[in-house]
C-alpha positions in Angstrom: 19.8 6.9 -18.4 17.9 10.2 -18.1 14.8 10.3 -16.0 11.6 10.2 -18.1 9.0 12.9 -17.9 5.7 12.1 -16.2 4.0 11.5 -19.5 6.7 9.1 -20.6 6.7 7.2 -17.3 3.2 5.8 -17.9 2.4 2.9 -15.7 3.3 -0.5 -17.2 0.3 -2.7 -18.0 1.1 -6.0 -16.4 -0.2 -9.6 -16.2 0.8 -10.0 -12.6 1.4 -13.2 -10.5 1.7 -13.7 -6.8 4.1 -16.5 -5.5 3.9 -17.4 -1.8 6.9 -19.2 -0.4 5.8 -21.7 2.3 8.0 -24.7 1.9 10.2 -24.3 5.0 10.3 -26.6 8.0 10.2 -23.8 10.5 13.2 -25.2 12.2 14.0 -22.1 14.3 10.4 -22.0 15.3 10.5 -25.5 16.7 9.4 -27.1 13.3 6.1 -25.3 13.5 4.4 -24.7 10.1 4.5 -20.9 9.7 1.5 -21.0 7.3 -0.6 -22.1 10.2 0.3 -19.2 12.5 -2.9 -17.2 12.9 -3.2 -13.4 12.6 -6.5 -12.1 13.8 -7.9 -15.7 13.6 -6.7 -16.2 10.0 -3.8 -18.6 9.1 -0.9 -16.8 7.5 -1.0 -18.8 4.3 -4.6 -17.9 3.7 -3.9 -14.3 4.7 -1.1 -13.9 2.1 -3.3 -15.4 -0.6 -6.2 -13.1 0.3 -4.0 -10.0 0.4 -2.6 -10.9 -3.1 -6.1 -11.4 -4.4 -7.1 -8.0 -3.0 -4.1 -6.4 -4.5 -5.3 -7.6 -8.0 -2.8 -10.3 -9.1 -3.9 -12.4 -12.0 -2.4 -15.7 -11.0 -1.5 -17.3 -7.6 1.1 -20.0 -6.9 2.0 -21.5 -3.5 5.3 -23.4 -2.9 4.9 -26.1 -0.3 7.3 -28.6 1.0 7.6 -29.5 4.7 4.1 -29.6 6.4 2.4 -29.7 2.9 -0.3 -32.1 4.2 -1.2 -29.6 6.9 -1.1 -26.6 4.6 -2.9 -27.9 1.5 -6.4 -27.7 3.1 -5.8 -24.0 3.6 -5.9 -23.5 -0.2 -9.6 -24.2 -0.4 -11.7 -21.5 -2.0 -8.6 -20.0 -3.7 -7.8 -20.3 -7.4 -4.2 -21.2 -6.8 -1.6 -23.6 -8.2 0.2 -25.5 -5.5 3.7 -27.0 -6.2 5.4 -29.2 -3.6 9.1 -29.2 -3.2 10.4 -32.7 -2.8 13.0 -33.9 -0.3 14.2 -32.3 2.9 16.4 -29.5 1.7 14.2 -26.5 0.8 16.4 -23.5 0.1 14.7 -20.2 -0.6 16.4 -20.1 -4.1 15.1 -23.6 -5.0 11.6 -22.6 -3.7 11.7 -19.5 -5.9 12.7 -21.4 -9.0 10.0 -24.0 -8.4 7.4 -21.3 -7.8 8.1 -19.3 -10.9 8.2 -22.5 -13.0 4.4 -22.8 -12.3 3.6 -19.4 -13.8 2.0 -19.1 -17.2 3.9 -17.7 -20.1 1.7 -14.6 -20.1 3.0 -13.4 -16.7 4.9 -10.1 -17.0 6.0 -9.9 -13.4 5.8 -11.8 -10.1 5.3 -10.6 -6.6 7.1 -13.0 -4.3 5.8 -13.1 -0.7 7.4 -15.1 2.1 4.5 -16.8 4.1 5.8 -15.6 7.5 5.1 -11.8 7.2 2.2 -11.1 9.6 2.0 -7.4 9.3 1.5 -7.0 5.6 -1.7 -5.3 4.3 -3.1 -5.3 0.8 -2.2 -1.6 0.6 1.5 -2.5 1.1 1.4 -4.9 -1.9 -0.4 -2.3 -4.0 2.2 0.3 -3.1 5.0 -2.0 -4.2 3.2 -2.9 -7.4 2.8 0.8 -8.1 6.5 1.4 -7.6 7.3 -1.2 -10.2 4.7 0.0 -12.7 6.0 3.5 -12.5 9.7 2.7 -12.5 11.9 3.5 -15.4 11.7 1.0 -18.2 15.0 -0.6 -17.5 14.0 -1.6 -14.0 13.5 -5.4 -13.7 13.3 -5.8 -9.9 11.8 -3.7 -7.1 12.2 -4.4 -3.4 11.5 -2.3 -0.4 14.3 -0.8 1.7 13.4 0.4 5.2 16.0 2.1 7.4 18.7 0.9 5.0 17.5 -2.7 5.5 16.2 -4.8 2.5 12.6 -5.9 3.1 10.0 -8.2 1.5 8.0 -8.9 -0.6 9.8 -8.3 -3.9 8.7 -7.9 -7.5 10.5 -9.7 -10.4 10.1 -8.9 -14.1 9.7 -11.5 -16.8 13.4 -11.1 -17.6 14.4 -11.9 -14.0 11.9 -14.8 -13.9 13.6 -16.3 -17.0 17.0 -16.0 -15.3 15.6 -17.8 -12.2 14.3 -20.6 -14.4 17.7 -21.0 -16.0 19.3 -21.2 -12.6 21.4 -18.0 -13.2 22.5 -15.8 -10.4 21.7 -16.3 -6.7 18.1 -15.0 -6.7 16.3 -16.0 -3.6 19.4 -16.2 -1.4 19.1 -12.5 -0.4 22.9 -12.1 -0.9 22.7 -10.4 -4.3 20.6 -7.5 -2.9 23.7 -6.3 -1.2 25.3 -5.7 -4.6 24.3 -2.7 -6.8 22.6 -3.5 -10.1 21.4 -0.9 -12.5 18.2 -2.9 -13.2 17.3 -3.3 -9.5 15.4 -0.6 -7.6 15.7 -0.3 -3.9 12.4 1.4 -3.2 13.0 3.5 -0.1 10.1 3.6 2.3 9.5 4.1 6.1 6.9 1.4 6.3 8.1 -1.1 8.9 5.6 -3.8 7.8 8.0 -4.8 5.0 10.6 -5.9 7.6 8.4 -7.9 10.1 8.7 -11.7 9.8 8.5 -14.6 12.1 11.6 -16.8 12.3 11.9 -17.7 16.0 9.7 -18.0 19.1 11.0 -14.6 20.1 9.8 -13.1 16.9 6.4 -14.8 17.4 6.1 -13.5 20.9 7.1 -10.0 19.9 4.6 -9.9 17.1 1.8 -11.2 19.5 2.7 -8.5 22.0 2.8 -5.7 19.4 -0.5 -7.0 17.9 -2.2 -7.0 21.2 -1.0 -3.5 21.9 -2.4 -2.3 18.5 -5.7 -3.9 19.1 -6.0 -2.4 22.6 -5.1 1.1 21.5 
């Protein structure tokens, strides 16, 4: 497909949702709820909801599972739909399917944010949304790529949301991002915040050290 001219590439008008994935047990972190980890005194779950709100999303959904009783009180003061994944097996793909099932039919695209990303700022979400809005019309997915590594969060169009709801493909597993698809845009950026997550005690300590250095500089 030929590239469109600046006039033809007008920004898409979107009814946008934010989906926060927070169902995991935190097994590699010693079964610690990642949503309770604090960044500058703010629990990560509340931080992600605040950033999404500041970025201008129209709907918010949180997927809970393990530790749901501890995390539910953090949703106070947010207009958010909470869905709880039953059982003990909380795969990323199943969490994604449950999350998008709670979206209204009017949603055009969903910004999917793992709860354990401490470095994200609202400007990072706005930049990703802008990349999606200004992409060519056939683009149905946008995800950041930093130093040839896929990052998060990602943006899914309504067409992809419908595929997820039908259980088609392996969305959420991360594996499909290593395959080329004409409708998927790897948005190349040098912003390292799209890569920083907290999976292990080492990740947590590294983030605490880096954060302390930033605050002291």
